[in-house]
C-alpha positions as CSV (number, residue, x, y, z in Angstrom):
1,M,48.5,68.7,-83.4
2,F,44.9,68.8,-84.4
3,P,44.6,68.5,-88.2
4,F,42.8,65.2,-88.8
5,F,39.5,65.6,-87.0
6,K,36.8,64.2,-89.3
7,K,33.5,64.1,-87.4
8,K,30.8,66.3,-88.9
9,K,27.7,67.8,-87.4
10,T,25.0,65.2,-88.0
11,N,22.0,63.9,-86.1
12,T,23.1,64.1,-82.5
13,K,21.6,60.6,-81.9
14,E,24.4,59.2,-84.1
15,L,27.2,61.5,-82.9
16,K,29.4,59.8,-80.3
17,N,32.9,59.2,-79.2
18,D,34.2,56.0,-80.9
19,G,36.9,55.2,-78.3
20,L,36.8,54.2,-74.7
21,E,38.3,56.1,-71.8
22,S,41.5,55.3,-69.8
23,T,42.1,57.0,-66.6
24,I,45.1,57.3,-64.2
25,A,45.8,59.2,-61.0
26,S,47.3,62.6,-61.7
27,S,50.3,61.8,-59.4
28,E,51.4,59.1,-61.9
29,L,52.5,61.8,-64.4
30,S,52.7,65.1,-62.5
31,E,53.9,66.5,-59.3
32,S,50.4,66.6,-57.9
33,E,50.3,65.0,-54.5
34,A,46.5,65.1,-54.2
35,A,44.8,61.7,-54.1
36,E,41.8,60.6,-56.1
37,S,38.5,61.1,-54.4
38,A,34.9,60.2,-54.9
39,E,34.1,63.8,-55.8
40,E,32.9,64.0,-59.4
41,I,34.4,66.6,-61.7
42,E,32.9,67.7,-65.0
43,T,35.7,68.8,-67.5
44,E,35.1,71.8,-69.7
45,L,36.3,72.0,-73.3
46,S,39.6,73.7,-73.7
47,L,41.2,74.4,-77.1
48,H,44.9,75.0,-77.5
49,P,45.5,78.8,-78.1
50,S,47.0,78.2,-81.5
51,V,44.2,76.0,-82.8
52,D,41.5,77.5,-85.0
53,V,38.5,75.2,-85.1
54,P,35.6,75.8,-87.6
55,K,32.2,76.5,-86.0
56,E,30.8,73.2,-87.2
57,Q,33.7,71.2,-85.7
58,L,33.5,73.3,-82.5
59,Y,29.8,72.3,-82.1
60,V,30.8,68.6,-82.5
61,L,33.6,68.9,-80.0
62,R,31.4,70.6,-77.4
63,F,28.7,68.0,-77.9
64,L,31.2,65.1,-77.6
65,N,32.8,66.6,-74.5
66,N,29.4,67.0,-72.9
67,E,28.8,63.3,-73.5
68,L,31.8,62.3,-71.4
69,P,31.2,60.9,-67.9
70,P,32.6,62.9,-65.0
71,L,36.0,62.0,-63.6
72,K,37.0,61.6,-60.0
73,A,39.0,64.4,-58.6
74,N,42.7,64.5,-59.4
75,Q,42.8,62.2,-62.4
76,L,44.2,62.4,-65.9
77,S,42.3,60.7,-68.7
78,L,42.5,59.9,-72.4
79,S,39.0,59.6,-74.0
80,G,39.1,58.4,-77.6
81,I,37.1,60.4,-80.2
82,E,38.1,58.7,-83.5
83,W,41.0,57.4,-85.6
84,N,41.8,57.7,-89.3
85,E,44.4,56.3,-91.6
86,Q,46.8,58.9,-92.9
87,P,49.9,58.7,-95.2
88,E,52.0,59.3,-92.0
89,G,50.3,56.5,-90.1
90,L,47.2,56.3,-87.8
91,A,45.8,59.7,-86.6
92,V,44.1,59.2,-83.3
93,T,42.0,62.1,-81.9
94,A,41.2,62.1,-78.2
95,F,40.3,64.4,-75.3
96,V,43.2,64.8,-72.8
97,R,41.3,65.4,-69.6
98,N,42.5,66.9,-66.3
99,S,40.3,66.8,-63.2
100,V,43.0,68.4,-60.9
101,G,42.2,71.8,-59.4
102,K,45.1,73.4,-61.3
103,G,46.7,73.4,-64.7
104,I,49.0,70.6,-65.6
105,Q,52.0,70.5,-68.1
106,L,53.0,67.0,-69.3
107,G,56.2,65.9,-71.0
108,D,57.5,63.0,-73.0
109,I,55.1,60.0,-72.5
110,P,54.6,56.8,-74.5
111,L,51.0,56.1,-75.5
112,L,49.4,52.8,-76.4
113,L,46.6,52.3,-79.0
114,I,44.7,49.1,-77.8
115,N,41.9,47.3,-79.6
116,E,38.7,45.8,-78.2
117,E,40.5,42.5,-77.4
118,K,43.2,44.4,-75.3
119,K,45.9,43.8,-77.9
120,I,48.3,46.6,-78.7
121,K,47.8,48.0,-82.2
122,A,50.5,50.8,-81.9
123,K,52.9,52.2,-79.4
124,H,54.8,55.4,-79.7
125,G,56.3,58.2,-77.6
126,F,54.8,61.7,-77.8
127,N,55.9,65.1,-76.4
128,L,52.8,66.1,-74.6
129,A,54.3,69.5,-73.8
130,E,53.0,70.4,-77.2
131,L,49.5,70.5,-75.7
132,G,50.5,73.4,-73.6
133,E,49.2,73.7,-70.0
134,I,46.0,71.8,-69.7
135,P,43.8,74.0,-67.5
136,A,42.2,72.8,-64.3
137,K,39.1,70.7,-64.8
138,S,39.3,70.7,-68.6
139,S,39.3,68.5,-71.7
140,R,41.7,69.4,-74.5
141,P,41.2,67.6,-77.9
142,W,44.4,66.6,-79.6
143,T,45.4,64.3,-82.5
144,F,48.3,61.9,-82.0
145,V,49.8,60.4,-85.2
146,F,51.3,56.9,-84.7
147,P,53.9,56.4,-87.4
148,A,53.7,53.4,-89.7
149,S,56.8,51.9,-88.0
150,S,54.9,51.8,-84.6
151,I,51.9,49.9,-85.9
152,E,51.3,46.2,-85.5
153,K,50.0,45.1,-88.9
154,N,48.7,41.8,-87.7
155,V,46.4,43.4,-85.0
156,E,43.0,44.4,-86.2
157,L,41.5,47.7,-85.0
158,A,37.8,48.3,-85.2
159,K,36.4,51.8,-85.5
160,E,34.7,51.6,-82.1
161,N,35.6,50.4,-78.6
162,W,39.4,51.0,-78.9
163,T,41.4,52.7,-76.2
164,L,44.2,55.3,-76.2
165,A,46.2,54.9,-72.9
166,F,49.2,56.2,-71.1
167,D,52.0,53.6,-71.1
168,L,53.4,53.7,-67.5
169,T,55.2,50.4,-67.8
170,S,57.9,51.0,-70.4
171,K,59.8,53.9,-68.9
172,E,63.4,53.1,-68.9
173,H,65.3,54.0,-65.8
174,K,68.1,56.4,-66.7
175,L,71.1,58.2,-65.3
176,D,70.6,61.9,-64.8
177,L,73.6,64.1,-64.1
178,A,73.3,67.6,-62.6
179,D,74.7,70.3,-64.9
180,S,77.8,70.6,-62.7
181,W,78.5,66.9,-63.0
182,E,77.8,66.9,-66.7
183,E,80.4,69.6,-67.3
184,S,83.2,68.4,-65.0
185,L,83.0,64.6,-65.1
186,P,85.2,62.8,-67.7
187,E,83.4,60.7,-70.3
188,V,85.0,57.6,-68.8
189,E,83.5,58.3,-65.4
190,K,80.1,59.0,-67.0
191,E,80.2,55.6,-68.7
192,K,81.1,53.9,-65.4
193,L,78.1,55.5,-63.8
194,Q,75.8,54.5,-66.6
195,K,76.9,50.9,-66.3
196,I,76.3,50.9,-62.6
197,V,72.8,52.3,-63.1
198,E,72.1,49.6,-65.7
199,Q,73.4,46.8,-63.4
200,L,71.3,48.0,-60.5
201,G,68.2,48.1,-62.6
202,A,65.1,50.2,-61.7
203,P,64.1,50.7,-58.0
204,G,60.7,49.5,-57.0
205,K,57.6,51.4,-58.3
206,N,56.9,54.5,-56.2
207,E,60.2,54.0,-54.2
208,L,62.9,56.5,-53.5
209,N,66.1,54.9,-52.3
210,F,69.8,55.7,-51.7
211,T,72.7,53.5,-52.8
212,G,76.2,54.2,-51.5
213,L,78.8,54.5,-54.2
214,Q,82.0,55.8,-52.5
215,A,83.1,56.9,-49.0
216,K,86.3,58.2,-47.6
217,T,87.7,60.4,-44.8
218,A,89.7,63.3,-46.1
219,E,92.9,64.6,-44.7
220,D,91.1,67.5,-42.9
221,G,88.9,64.9,-41.1
222,K,85.8,65.6,-43.1
223,F,83.8,62.5,-44.2
224,H,82.9,62.4,-47.9
225,I,80.3,60.1,-49.5
226,T,78.9,59.8,-53.0
227,V,75.4,58.4,-53.2
228,L,73.0,57.3,-56.0
229,I,69.6,58.9,-55.4
230,R,67.2,56.5,-57.2
231,N,63.6,57.7,-58.0
232,G,61.2,54.9,-58.9
233,Y,58.2,57.3,-59.2
234,D,56.7,58.3,-62.6
235,R,57.0,61.9,-61.5
236,N,59.7,64.3,-60.6
237,L,60.5,64.7,-56.9
238,N,62.0,67.7,-55.1
239,I,64.1,67.2,-52.0
240,E,64.4,70.2,-49.7
241,K,66.0,68.7,-46.6
242,L,67.7,65.3,-46.2
243,P,68.7,63.9,-42.8
244,L,71.2,61.1,-43.6
245,Q,72.9,58.4,-41.6
246,V,75.9,56.4,-42.8
247,L,76.1,52.9,-41.4
248,D,78.9,50.3,-41.2
249,S,78.6,46.6,-41.7
250,R,77.3,46.1,-38.2
251,K,74.7,48.8,-38.8
252,E,76.4,51.2,-36.4
253,V,76.2,54.9,-37.3
254,I,79.4,56.2,-38.8
255,A,78.1,59.7,-39.4
256,E,74.9,61.6,-39.5
257,G,73.7,65.1,-40.4
258,Q,71.0,67.1,-42.2
259,F,71.6,68.5,-45.7
260,N,69.5,71.5,-46.8
261,F,69.1,71.9,-50.6
262,G,66.2,74.3,-51.0
263,S,65.2,72.2,-54.0
264,L,67.0,69.2,-55.4
265,E,65.1,67.8,-58.3
266,I,65.2,64.0,-58.9
267,K,63.5,63.4,-62.3
268,A,61.0,60.6,-62.7
269,N,62.5,57.2,-63.3
270,T,66.1,58.4,-63.0
271,T,69.2,57.9,-60.8
272,K,71.1,61.1,-59.8
273,P,74.6,60.8,-58.2
274,W,75.3,63.3,-55.4
275,S,78.1,63.9,-53.0
276,F,77.7,64.8,-49.3
277,I,80.3,66.1,-46.9
278,F,80.0,65.5,-43.2
279,Q,81.9,67.9,-41.0
280,K,84.4,66.2,-38.7
281,E,82.2,66.8,-35.6
282,L,79.4,64.8,-37.2
283,L,81.5,61.6,-37.3
284,K,80.5,59.0,-34.6
285,I,83.3,56.6,-35.3
286,E,86.9,57.4,-35.8
287,D,88.7,55.4,-38.6
288,P,85.5,53.6,-39.6
289,D,85.6,50.3,-41.4
290,L,84.4,51.2,-44.9
291,S,84.7,47.8,-46.5
292,T,80.9,47.6,-46.3
293,W,78.7,50.6,-45.7
294,S,75.2,51.9,-46.4
295,V,73.3,55.1,-46.2
296,Q,69.7,55.7,-45.1
297,V,67.4,58.6,-44.3
298,K,67.2,59.2,-40.6
299,N,63.7,58.9,-39.1
300,N,62.9,61.7,-36.9
């Protein structure tokens, strides 16, 4: 959305961005594994293909973008331009900046509008996929409308020195079922899984762990386990190969084997249940004691 941009072409000495800049590592919100570095990246103005900007406003946007400081490599940033009151709420215009060496597509992300005293004026979730792919090393102007219901009336917001920021603290950890599970699992079982996920709470930040849910030896001698794969990262993870060990209460190995997925996606801040079947020859202990057991990734 980009309908509420108000700044006009005036004396360039008076033309400036009213908001401050908030920056995060690109890995916080995308699958980019590249780390931040000291390399400085200038971001070029990039307009959404469907946006038609008058020449006067285009001049202003180019000027304001050129005034932005360089980012470090592999960062995402929100740089505030201006805010205006609208019947719908507060319309906040900012540059969404990408210093990664490739285009990035974002998803549903809560944003915070913070005043100069670091108090939250508004908080609301936005579908940043609407911005389209933000090209490599670019700045894309966008207007975010915080609805009236999301605004704190008792918090003052000056026209300058406010901050629009990604909210990385409020993402609720959720159950995520694969399509096959969604289709075949009865509602009662889905509710049980949901309660288990809620009781476990979220894993540690930037942690991927495995919690054993069910284990049994089938009549044909194969060993079946169901595991909760818990992703504490703020980005999706793809598992290609997974070498697993199942341990008993004495930490002795019951079974071990490697599972090849090609690509098993574990969405950001979600828990995905998955079943694994160990062939009979992969069992290390016959008739294991399964009163207490655990699962771990085998270190090569």
